[in-house]
C-alpha positions in Angstrom: 98.3 150.3 88.7 95.1 148.2 87.2 94.3 150.4 83.8 90.9 152.2 83.8 88.3 150.6 81.8 87.1 152.3 78.3 83.9 153.9 78.4 82.0 151.0 76.2 82.8 148.7 79.8 81.2 150.7 82.6 77.8 150.2 83.0 75.1 152.0 82.6 74.6 155.3 84.8 71.9 155.3 87.3 71.6 152.1 89.9 68.6 150.5 88.2 70.1 147.0 89.1 67.1 144.8 87.2 68.4 147.0 84.0 72.1 146.4 84.6 71.1 142.7 85.2 69.1 142.4 81.8 72.3 144.3 80.0 75.1 141.9 81.3 77.1 140.2 78.5 76.0 136.8 77.2 78.2 136.6 74.3 81.9 135.1 74.7 82.9 137.3 71.5 81.8 140.7 72.8 83.3 140.0 76.2 86.5 139.8 74.5 86.2 142.3 72.2 85.4 144.3 75.5 88.5 143.4 76.9 90.3 144.2 73.7 91.4 139.9 73.2 89.4 139.2 70.0 91.2 136.2 68.6 93.7 136.0 71.3 92.4 133.5 73.4 92.7 130.1 71.0 90.7 127.8 74.1 88.0 129.9 74.0 84.9 127.3 73.3 81.6 128.3 71.7 80.1 124.7 72.7 80.9 124.9 76.5 79.1 128.5 76.7 76.3 127.0 74.7 75.9 123.9 77.4 76.5 126.8 80.5 75.5 130.1 78.9 77.6 133.2 79.5 76.7 135.7 81.7 78.5 138.5 83.2 77.5 142.4 84.7 79.2 145.0 82.8 80.5 146.2 86.2 82.3 143.3 86.9 83.6 143.2 83.6 84.7 146.6 83.7 87.1 145.4 86.8 88.6 142.9 84.3 92.1 144.0 83.1 91.9 145.3 79.4 94.5 142.9 77.2 95.0 140.2 79.5 93.9 136.7 78.9 94.9 135.2 82.1 93.6 137.9 84.0 91.6 136.4 87.8 88.1 137.9 86.9 88.0 136.5 83.8 89.5 133.1 84.3 86.3 132.5 86.4 83.1 133.1 83.8 85.1 132.2 80.4 83.9 129.4 78.5 86.8 127.2 77.5 87.9 124.0 76.4 89.2 122.7 79.1 85.2 122.3 80.5 84.4 119.4 77.9 87.5 117.0 78.6 85.4 114.3 81.3 87.4 113.7 83.9 86.5 110.2 86.5 85.8 112.0 89.6 84.2 115.1 88.1 80.1 114.5 88.1 76.8 116.6 87.6 76.4 116.2 91.4 79.4 117.0 93.7 78.4 117.4 96.6 75.3 115.2 97.5 72.7 117.8 96.9 69.9 115.3 95.5 70.5 112.7 97.9 69.8 115.3 100.8 66.9 116.8 99.6 63.6 117.2 101.8 61.4 118.6 100.4 61.0 120.7 97.1 63.6 123.1 96.6 65.1 122.2 100.4 68.5 120.6 101.1 68.7 118.9 104.1 72.5 117.9 105.2 73.5 119.3 108.5 72.0 119.2 111.7 70.5 122.5 112.7 70.0 124.0 109.3 68.3 123.6 105.7 69.4 125.0 103.0 66.4 126.4 100.1 66.8 126.4 96.6 65.5 130.1 96.8 65.9 130.7 92.3 67.7 128.9 89.7 69.6 132.6 88.2 72.3 134.0 88.8 73.8 137.3 88.0 76.9 135.7 87.3 77.8 132.8 85.8 81.0 130.9 87.4 82.6 128.4 85.1 83.3 126.6 88.7 79.8 126.4 90.2 79.0 123.6 91.7 75.2 123.6 90.5 76.0 124.1 87.0 73.8 120.7 86.7 71.3 120.7 88.8 67.7 120.8 87.5 66.8 124.1 88.6 63.4 123.6 87.0 62.3 121.0 89.1 64.1 121.6 92.4 63.2 125.1 93.1 61.3 126.2 96.8 59.2 128.9 95.4 57.1 126.5 93.9 53.6 127.1 95.2 54.7 129.7 97.3 57.1 128.3 99.4 54.5 125.8 100.8 56.5 122.5 101.2 59.9 123.7 101.8 58.5 126.3 104.2 56.3 122.9 105.9 59.4 120.7 105.8 61.3 122.9 107.7 58.1 123.7 110.6 57.5 119.9 110.7 61.3 119.3 112.1 62.2 121.4 115.4 66.1 120.6 115.3 66.1 122.7 112.4 67.3 126.2 113.9 68.5 128.3 110.4 67.4 128.6 106.9 69.8 128.9 104.3 69.0 131.0 101.4 70.9 129.6 98.6 70.4 128.8 94.9 71.1 130.1 91.9 71.2 133.5 94.2 68.8 134.6 96.4 69.0 138.4 96.2 68.1 137.3 92.4 64.7 137.3 93.4 62.8 140.9 93.5 62.5 141.9 97.0 58.8 141.6 97.1 59.2 138.2 96.3 62.3 137.8 99.1 59.2 139.4 101.5 56.9 136.3 101.2 59.2 133.7 101.5 60.6 134.9 105.0 56.5 136.1 105.7 56.4 132.3 105.5 59.0 131.9 107.8 58.2 133.8 110.5 55.6 131.1 111.3 58.6 128.6 112.2 59.1 129.0 115.8 62.2 127.4 115.8 63.9 129.6 113.6 66.4 131.8 115.2 68.8 133.0 112.4 68.5 132.8 108.8 71.7 132.9 106.5 71.9 134.3 102.8 74.8 133.3 100.3 75.0 135.3 97.3 77.5 137.3 94.9 75.1 139.8 93.7 76.6 142.3 96.2 80.0 141.7 94.4 79.4 141.2 90.9 76.0 143.5 90.9 76.1 145.7 94.1 73.5 148.2 92.7 71.4 145.0 93.5 71.6 146.2 97.6 68.9 149.2 97.2 67.2 150.8 99.7 64.0 148.5 99.3 66.7 145.3 100.1 68.0 147.3 103.0 64.3 147.8 104.4 63.6 144.4 103.7 66.7 142.6 106.2 66.0 145.6 108.6 63.3 143.8 109.1 64.0 141.1 109.4 62.7 139.2 112.7 66.1 137.0 113.2 69.8 138.0 113.0 70.7 137.5 109.5 74.5 136.4 108.5 75.0 137.7 104.6 78.2 134.9 102.7 79.7 136.9 99.9 81.6 134.8 97.5 84.7 136.0 96.7 87.5 135.1 95.2 90.1 137.9 94.6 90.9 141.1 95.5 90.1 142.7 92.7 86.8 142.1 92.6 86.7 144.3 94.8 86.2 148.5 94.1 84.1 151.3 95.8 81.3 150.3 94.6 81.2 146.4 95.8 82.4 148.5 99.4 79.8 151.4 99.5 76.8 147.7 99.2 78.7 146.0 102.3 78.2 148.6 104.4 74.6 149.0 103.2 74.5 145.8 104.8 76.1 146.3 107.5 74.0 149.0 108.1 71.1 146.8 107.6 72.2 144.5 110.5 74.0 141.7 108.5 77.0 139.8 110.0 79.1 139.7 106.8 80.9 137.0 105.8 83.4 135.8 102.5 83.4 132.1 101.3 86.1 131.7 98.5 87.1 128.8 96.4 90.2 128.1 95.7 90.9 128.3 92.3 93.9 127.8 89.7 94.9 130.4 88.0 92.5 132.5 90.5 93.9 132.8 93.8 96.6 129.8 94.0 99.2 131.6 95.3 99.8 132.9 99.3 99.8 136.8 97.7 96.7 136.7 96.0 94.8 134.6 99.0 96.3 137.2 101.5 94.8 140.2 99.9 91.7 138.6 99.6 91.4 138.2 103.2 92.7 142.3 103.9 90.7 143.9 100.9 87.6 142.2 102.4 88.4 143.0 105.9 88.6 146.2 104.7 84.9 146.4 103.4 83.8 145.2 106.6 84.1 141.2 105.4 85.0 138.6 107.4 87.0 135.7 106.0 84.5 132.8 106.5 85.7 129.3 104.5 88.2 128.9 101.7 86.7 125.9 99.9 88.5 123.4 97.6 87.4 122.5 94.5 83.8 121.0 93.8 84.0 118.4 92.1 81.4 119.4 89.6 81.9 118.2 85.9 83.3 120.8 83.9 85.7 122.1 86.1 88.8 120.1 86.8 91.2 123.2 84.7 90.6 124.5 88.0 91.6 122.1 90.6 94.5 122.5 93.5 95.8 119.3 94.7 94.8 118.9 98.4 98.6 119.4 99.1 99.0 122.3 97.5 96.0 123.7 99.0 97.5 123.0 102.6 100.3 124.3 102.2 99.5 128.0 100.8 97.5 127.8 104.1 99.7 127.5 106.3 101.4 130.0 104.6 98.7 131.8 105.0 98.1 131.2 108.7 101.9 132.1 109.0 101.8 136.0 108.0 98.1 137.1 108.6 96.0 137.2 112.1 93.9 135.0 112.8 90.6 136.6 111.8 91.8 137.2 108.6 92.3 133.2 107.9 89.4 131.2 106.8 89.1 127.4 107.2 90.4 124.9 104.5 87.7 122.8 104.1 86.0 120.8 101.7 82.3 120.1 101.5 81.8 115.6 101.5 78.3 114.0 100.4 77.5 112.4 103.0 79.8 114.1 106.1 78.1 115.8 108.6 79.7 119.3 107.7 82.3 120.4 105.7 85.4 118.2 106.5 88.7 120.0 107.0 91.7 120.0 105.5 
C-alpha cells in the first residue's frame, strides 16, 4: 500500500490548472523536504538542475512514496549527478529533429504526417526528455500565428495527419489551441489530428470544460497519446481526466519509455498496461530511450528490452502489449526491436 500523502503534498483545492501550474515545485530541496528525504539523496545535483530546471506539479508529487529515494515517479524528475557525465553516443539532438525541419516549428520525418512544435513549455520536466536541449526559442510553430507551419502542411497534399507536440501542446491556453486548429481546418487534405501530451497525467485539472468543448468541436478524428511510464502515475483524478477526454470523442493511447530504475521489470510493465486500460487507455509504444545527453543512466540494453517484451507478451492479452520500438534518425518510421 502506498502511504497517503501528507497535507503539504496535496495540491491546493480547486481546479484552476493555471494556478496549479504556477504552484509547481521548482526547488529540488523543497521536493526532497516534501518527501521526507532531505539530506538522503547524496547524488542530487544542483548543477544538473541549473542546466535543466526541475518542475513538477504538486499533485504528481502527492503520488510519490514518502521516504523512498528510489520512488519511480521521483526518479523521473529528480536532477542527479549522473546527468553530468558525458558518454559517447549521447547527443543534443537524439532523434534527428533538426534534419527533418520543414518550416518554423514543423518537423516532417514520416510520410503522411507532420509534427508541430506547438510550444516549448511542459508542466513537468522529465530528466530523460529527448528535447531537453531543443532550441524552442527559435523553433516554435506559434510564431506569426502559425502561418509558416500551416502553409508548409497545406503545400504538401501527402500530409493527412497533423501531430501537436512540444514541449506539451496542452500547455497552451485553450483559445490558443483553438486558433491553431482553426488555421488547420483550412487544409483540405488533413484527415486526423494527434496530440502528444503528459498534462492529463501530471496535471489532470488541465482537462477542464473549456478544453473538452474545444475537442468536441474539432472536425477530425482525434487521437491523444498520453505519456505514462508507471502505474503509480494513475489515480482517481487521472482516471476522471481520461474519462472526460473519451467523452469528448478522443481515442486514448499510451506511449511509455523504458527506463532503468523506473519500469524495467515485467511486473511493472504489466501493471502499467493493465492500469492504463482500466482508465480507458490502450498501450501504444514502449520506446527504447532516445540517446539524449544527460539521460544515459536511464538506458536499458536492447537485449534486456527484448527479453522484457517477450515476457510481457507471454503474460498479457495482445491488445495490452505495446510495440517495442526505437526512433532512429532517417528511418521511415519507428524501428521495431
